[in-house]
C-alpha angles and dihedrals in degrees: 000000000000091000091053091049091050091047091049092049091048090050090051091051092049091048091051091049093050090048090052091051091050091048091048095052093044095050093038096053093043092050095045091062089070087069090077091062092045093051093051093045094048091054090047089052091059105269120125124232096267095045088052093051092046090052092054092046098052102025100039101170110114101206093050091046092052090047092050096051092038092059092042090051093053099039107021123211091331089067093053094110093050091046092054093045092050093048091047093051092052089047093057089081089067089063089057090047089051093055090050095047099042095086090050096047095041095047112118113265125186088354095302134100124226116280124227092258091050090052092050091049090049091052089051094056098038099120138136096278100043090048093047094050092047094050091048092064125097100229139024096254093054089043090055092049092048091049095052097041093049095044096047094045091050094044093053095039095044093053093047094048091044089058091047092048092048091053091049092047091048091051094046095049106195102041092183088073088065096044094251090127087075093053094092093054091046091049092051091048091050091052093044101046099072089052095059096085096108128066092236094054091047092049091051092049094049094043093048091048092052093048093047091049092052094045098045098079094049105036131062118258114288097022095086088062091053092047091048089052088066087071090065091046092052094045092047095044094052094032091231123185093011121143092236091054091047090051 
């Protein structure tokens, strides 16, 4: 009886691990495709091919990268400070992800704890998608597998597609003539839409959009995003529109 129970438990673990691997590859490949748009947009914003590739290699956080080149494209070098501030603000969420994923990544595996290099590598690939896939798993082992598979697939794929997109953007010249200047906004909308299932999230999105629209004509490029972010801070601080508060 014990042998059957052990065999069943082992089969469940293997099934969870295979599921995590499938999820990681599916999400990783789908996300990496966005790198083509980023590469083309970065070249259109004034970066050369190698600067664009270097940015993806060392920054590696899609939303912040899109925000950086988006502000640079609209305001040029003069908007550099706003571009960096906007990208940094968006990147803060990765710190929160890191705190949530640290127990999973640092958990003992095969009798050994994570080394320093493994911890550094984990920090590098702690992004929206790797965190989401990890948290969607049913146990810590599968979560760890999903995290690493997703992060590594996206890292490799994103850098390759960034290079490809930069080459395409460099060859096309004026990417706005092909509508690629709208790719960043479309990418953000695609990432945002699935998260608007709750009233609080929808209220933040609408409020931030209204504030950004009002601020855009009077503030320099990049600053409207920072001002709009205050909407999320206010809603989160006072816990507005939450179900618990309504109850």
